[in-house]
C-alpha positions in Angstrom: 8.4 -5.7 -7.1 7.3 -4.0 -10.0 8.0 -5.0 -13.7 9.5 -3.1 -15.9 6.8 -2.3 -18.9 8.2 -1.7 -22.3 6.6 1.3 -24.8 5.4 -1.0 -27.4 3.8 -3.7 -24.5 1.1 -1.0 -23.4 -2.1 -3.7 -23.9 -3.7 -5.1 -20.8 -4.8 -3.4 -17.7 -2.6 -2.0 -14.7 -4.8 -1.1 -11.5 -4.8 1.9 -9.3 -6.1 2.3 -5.8 -8.8 4.9 -5.4 -8.5 6.9 -2.4 -12.2 8.4 -2.4 -14.3 7.0 -1.3 -11.7 6.1 1.4 -13.0 4.7 4.4 -11.3 5.8 8.1 -12.2 3.7 10.7 -11.1 6.5 13.3 -7.9 7.9 13.4 -6.0 4.7 13.3 -6.8 2.9 11.2 -7.2 3.0 6.9 -8.2 1.8 3.9 -7.0 2.1 0.2 -8.8 0.8 -2.7 -8.0 0.1 -6.1 -9.7 0.6 -9.1 -8.4 -0.6 -13.0 -7.6 2.2 -15.1 -6.3 1.7 -18.6 -4.1 -1.2 -19.7 -0.6 -2.2 -19.9 0.9 -5.7 -21.2 3.6 -7.3 -18.7 6.2 -9.2 -20.9 7.1 -12.1 -18.7 10.9 -12.1 -19.5 10.7 -8.5 -18.7 9.1 -8.8 -15.5 11.6 -11.4 -14.2 14.7 -9.3 -15.4 13.2 -6.6 -12.9 13.0 -9.5 -9.9 16.5 -10.4 -11.0 17.8 -6.2 -11.2 15.7 -5.6 -7.6 17.8 -8.5 -5.7 21.4 -7.5 -7.6 22.5 -6.0 -4.3 22.3 -9.1 -2.3 23.7 -11.1 -5.3 21.2 -12.3 -7.3 22.6 -12.8 -10.8 20.1 -13.0 -14.1 20.9 -16.1 -16.3 22.4 -15.2 -19.9 19.1 -16.7 -21.0 16.5 -14.2 -19.2 19.0 -11.7 -20.0 18.8 -12.0 -23.7 14.9 -12.6 -23.6 14.7 -9.2 -21.5 16.4 -7.3 -23.7 14.5 -8.6 -27.2 11.5 -7.3 -25.2 12.7 -4.1 -24.2 14.0 -3.3 -27.3 9.8 -3.0 -28.3 10.1 -5.6 -31.5 8.1 -8.0 -29.9 4.2 -7.5 -29.3 1.1 -9.3 -27.9 -2.5 -8.7 -26.5 -2.9 -11.3 -23.5 -5.9 -13.1 -23.0 -4.2 -13.8 -19.2 -2.6 -10.4 -17.6 -1.3 -9.4 -14.1 -1.8 -6.3 -12.6 0.3 -3.4 -11.3 -1.2 -2.2 -8.0 -0.8 1.7 -7.7 -2.6 3.7 -5.4 -2.3 7.4 -4.7 -0.4 9.2 -2.1 0.2 12.6 -1.5 3.5 13.8 -1.4 3.6 17.6 -0.8 1.0 18.6 -2.1 1.2 16.3 -5.0 -1.1 13.2 -5.6 0.9 10.6 -7.6 0.2 7.0 -8.0 2.8 4.3 -6.4 3.1 1.0 -6.1 3.4 -0.4 -2.4 6.3 -2.6 -2.4 6.9 -5.1 0.4 10.2 -5.9 -1.4 11.7 -2.6 -0.9 12.0 -0.2 1.9 12.4 3.2 -0.2 9.8 6.0 -0.7 10.8 7.5 -4.2 9.5 9.4 -6.5 9.6 11.0 -10.1 9.8 14.3 -9.2 10.6 18.3 -11.0 14.2 17.7 -10.6 13.9 14.6 -13.2 14.9 15.7 -16.5 12.2 16.0 -18.8 13.6 13.8 -21.3 13.1 11.3 -18.3 9.8 12.0 -16.4 7.3 12.5 -19.5 4.1 11.2 -19.0 4.7 10.8 -15.2 3.1 13.2 -12.5 6.0 14.6 -10.5 6.5 15.6 -6.9 7.9 19.2 -6.5 10.3 19.3 -3.4 11.0 23.1 -4.4 7.7 24.8 -3.1 6.6 22.0 -0.4 9.7 19.8 0.9 12.8 20.7 2.9 16.4 18.8 2.4 17.7 16.2 4.4 20.9 18.1 4.5 23.8 15.7 2.9 21.5 12.9 2.4 21.5 11.3 -1.2 19.8 7.7 -2.8 21.3 6.2 -5.5 19.5 2.4 -6.6 21.7 0.9 -8.8 21.4 -2.7 -11.1 23.8 -5.3 -12.6 22.7 -4.2 -16.0 22.9 -0.8 -15.2 19.4 0.2 -14.8 18.6 2.3 -11.5 17.7 6.0 -10.4 19.0 8.0 -8.0 18.5 11.6 -6.4 18.5 13.9 -3.4 16.2 13.4 -0.5 13.8 15.8 1.2 11.6 15.7 4.6 8.0 16.4 3.7 4.4 15.4 4.6 3.0 12.4 3.2 -0.8 11.2 3.4 -2.0 8.0 2.7 -6.0 6.9 3.0 -6.4 9.8 5.7 -3.1 8.7 7.8 -0.5 11.5 8.1 3.2 11.2 8.0 5.3 14.2 8.9 8.4 14.7 8.0 8.9 11.8 6.1 12.1 11.0 3.8 11.1 11.4 0.1 13.1 10.3 -2.4 13.1 12.5 -5.2 14.5 11.4 -8.5 17.1 13.4 -10.2 17.7 10.7 -12.8 15.6 7.3 -14.0 16.5 4.7 -15.9 14.9 4.2 -19.2 13.1 0.5 -17.7 11.3 2.5 -15.0 10.5 5.7 -17.4 8.1 3.7 -19.8 5.1 2.6 -17.1 3.9 6.2 -17.2 0.9 4.8 -14.9 3.7 4.4 -12.1 5.2 7.6 -10.2 7.0 5.7 -7.9 7.4 3.0 -5.6 6.3 2.8 -1.6 8.5 0.7 -0.2 6.7 -1.7 2.7 10.0 -3.6 3.7 12.3 -3.0 6.8 13.7 0.0 7.3 17.2 -1.9 7.5 17.6 -2.0 3.2 16.4 1.4 3.0 19.2 3.0 0.5 19.3 6.4 1.5 23.3 7.1 2.5 25.2 8.6 5.2 21.9 7.2 7.1 18.8 4.9 6.0 15.3 6.4 6.6 12.4 4.6 7.8 9.3 3.8 5.7 6.0 5.4 5.8 4.6 2.3 7.4 7.4 2.4 10.2 6.9 6.2 10.7 3.3 5.7 11.0 2.8 2.0 12.7 2.9 4.0 16.5 -0.1 5.6 15.4 -2.2 2.8 14.2 -5.3 1.0 15.9 -3.0 -1.9 15.3 0.6 -2.0 14.0 -0.1 -4.2 10.5 -1.5 -3.9 7.1 -3.1 -6.6 4.9 -2.9 -6.9 1.0 -5.9 -7.9 -0.7 -4.8 -8.3 -4.1 -7.2 -10.0 -7.2 -7.0 -11.9 -10.4 -8.3 -9.5 -13.2 -9.6 -7.1 -10.7 -9.4 -4.4 -8.3 -7.8 -5.3 -4.9 -6.9 -3.2 -1.4 -4.3 -2.7 1.1 -5.7 -1.7 4.7 -3.7 -0.1 7.1 -4.5 -0.7 10.9 -7.1 -3.1 11.0 -7.9 -6.7 9.6 -11.1 -6.8 7.2 -12.6 -10.2 8.6 -15.0 -9.9 5.6 -12.0 -10.3 2.9 -10.9 -13.7 4.0 -12.8 -17.1 5.0 -11.2 -19.4 7.7 -8.5 -18.4 10.1 -5.7 -17.0 9.2 -2.5 -18.9 9.5 0.4 -17.4 11.4 4.3 -17.7 10.7 7.4 -16.2 12.3 9.4 -13.7 9.9 13.5 -13.3 9.6 14.0 -9.9 9.3 17.9 -10.8 8.6 17.8 -9.7 5.3 15.3 -6.8 5.7 12.3 -8.7 3.9 9.3 -10.0 4.7 10.7 -13.5 4.6 9.4 -16.8 6.1 9.6 -20.6 5.8 7.6 -22.4 3.0 7.0 -25.8 3.4 5.9 -28.8 1.0 3.8 -28.6 -2.3 2.1 -30.5 -4.4 0.9 -30.4 -8.5 -3.0 -31.1 -9.6 -5.9 -32.5 -7.7 -4.2 -33.4 -4.5 -3.5 -30.6 -2.0 -1.2 -33.0 -0.1 2.3 -32.4 -0.2 5.7 -33.2 0.6 9.5 -32.0 0.6 10.0 -28.6 1.7 10.6 -25.2 -0.6 12.4 -23.1 2.3 13.2 -19.8 3.1 10.6 -17.5 0.7 9.9 -13.8 0.6 6.6 -12.4 0.2 6.8 -9.5 -2.2 3.6 -7.6 -3.5 6.0 -5.7 -6.2 7.1 -8.9 -7.6 4.7 -10.4 -10.6 5.7 -13.8 -10.4 6.2 -17.1 -8.5 10.0 -17.7 -8.1 10.6 -21.5 -6.9 13.6 -23.7 -6.3 14.2 -25.2 -9.7 13.3 -28.9 -8.7 10.3 -27.7 -7.8 9.5 -26.1 -11.1 10.7 -28.8 -13.1 7.7 -30.8 -11.1 5.3 -28.1 -12.2 6.0 -28.2 -15.6 6.3 -31.8 -16.1 2.3 -31.8 -15.5 2.0 -29.3 -17.8 1.6 -31.2 -21.7 3.7 -29.5 -24.2 5.8 -27.0 -21.7 9.6 -26.0 -22.7 12.1 -24.1 -20.8 12.5 -21.9 -23.8 16.1 -20.7 -23.6 14.9 -17.7 -26.4 12.3 -16.8 -24.2 13.9 -17.1 -20.6 11.6 -19.3 -19.0 8.8 -21.9 -19.0 6.3 -21.4 -21.9 3.4 -23.5 -22.7 0.2 -23.6 -25.4 -2.2 -20.8 -24.5 -4.8 -22.9 -24.7 -3.5 -25.5 -22.1 -5.6 -26.2 -18.8 -2.6 -25.6 -16.3 -2.9 -27.4 -12.9 -3.4 -25.7 -9.7 -0.2 -25.3 -7.2 -0.6 -26.3 -3.4 1.7 -24.9 -1.1 2.1 -25.7 3.0 2.8 -22.7 5.0 2.5 -23.4 8.7 0.7 -26.5 8.5 -2.2 -24.9 6.3 -2.4 -25.7 2.4 -2.6 -22.7 0.2 -4.0 -23.0 -3.7 -2.6 -21.0 -6.5 -5.4 -21.2 -9.3 -3.8 -22.7 -12.3 -5.3 -20.0 -14.1 -3.2 -17.6 -12.4 0.1 -19.6 -13.9 -0.5 -17.8 -17.2 1.0 -15.1 -16.7 1.1 -13.5 -20.4 1.5 -14.3 -23.6 5.4 -15.4 -24.5 7.8 -13.2 -26.4 7.6 -14.3 -29.4 3.9 -13.8 -29.8 2.0 -16.6 -31.7 0.1 -19.2 -29.4 2.8 -19.9 -26.6 2.4 -18.2 -23.4 4.9 -17.3 -20.2 4.7 -19.2 -16.9 3.9 -17.6 -13.5 5.7 -19.6 -11.9 9.9 -20.1 -12.6 13.0 -20.8 -11.2 14.9 -18.6 -8.7 18.3 -19.5 -10.6 20.8 -16.6 -9.3 18.1 -14.6 -7.5 19.4 -16.3 -3.7 15.6 -16.7 -2.6 12.7 -18.2 -3.3 9.8 -15.2 -3.8 5.9 -15.6 -3.4 5.1 -12.5 -5.6 1.6 -11.5 -6.7 1.0 -14.9 -8.9 0.7 -16.1 -4.7 -0.8 -13.2 -3.1 -3.8 -13.0 -5.5 -4.6 -16.5 -4.3 -4.4 -15.0 -0.4 -5.5 -12.5 2.2 -1.9 -11.5 3.8 -1.2 -9.6 6.4 2.5 -7.6 7.1 2.1 -7.7 11.4 4.4 -6.4 13.4 1.9 -6.0 16.8 4.2 -9.0 18.5 7.4 -9.1 20.2 8.6 -10.3 16.8 7.0 -9.6 13.0 5.1 -12.4 11.7 3.0 -12.8 8.5 -0.8 -14.0 8.2 -2.1 -16.1 5.1 -5.7 -16.6 4.9 -8.1 -18.0 1.8 -9.8 -14.9 0.3 
């Protein structure tokens, strides 16, 4: 899930996939590369609030402290220049005749974009899709994404040609925004979302539409895609093949439950610090490239920050904070019998909302979400495979 960005906080780096040079491996595989392009600071509480908003439709309720801290950040009253920051991963996608920078999001299933139908007061700074010159409306179909705090977007649905990395989907459902709330408007690098969860949770009414991946997967060499995200650097998404040069060791696969429409799997035990021996069980979790942070059960989060000197669960900032100069311990988690490590440096997400010397943690409690979410703080530390080549979907993880 993608962070809502405040206008006053445009100071850390965002990344955008670069279409050229795109390496097309035959007709059934393709690769998307990302390059850094500008700077966007991502507020921790705002990123948390975005996650709660995203999962509100399945019952997530943000704690009052998070709501208050995010509201303060969204007002533009607090600014900071982070030393550590998380990137927003955007890729060029040709929709009709226009190329847009879209966020590839394994935690949602809608391809929605800013459009010429979006009021100019809501679309300033964004590249716009023009359905009136290149699209054909799906008669009677609309979409409306709304969240518990009143944010959201809505619009009409068109069938159009969508091209990603040299692979073309014809008659792809494209959700053209006719209204977009302020939280989405403010990140002008981002022109919309390309959902990569399961089509069952697509929000088009009266009939849910297929995701881009579901549309093209039968034409790929293999019905899978991989995410090779990086910390502080450009990464890539590959479709239809696994690039063996991007990981070391073996890929560990775990089964996926599609009951809730997400890439949902079971995470095992965990540990904090120098030992990677694990104990306990984290349980059900979602692999979500569109969520910035790593949201874990309260007991796991408390155990982590117990090892961080001076860390506090600051209600005014909506989560755990610590002195920015602190060297954070690594976090280890067992998945499918293999232990994966999130470096402590990745867990320093951004400066706190009150500025000064405090930083906001990249590990936070999943209170009110209803799910444990393995967002980019975790995914940047692994090579991830989203695989539908078997009779049932599976997730693969390997060391980068």
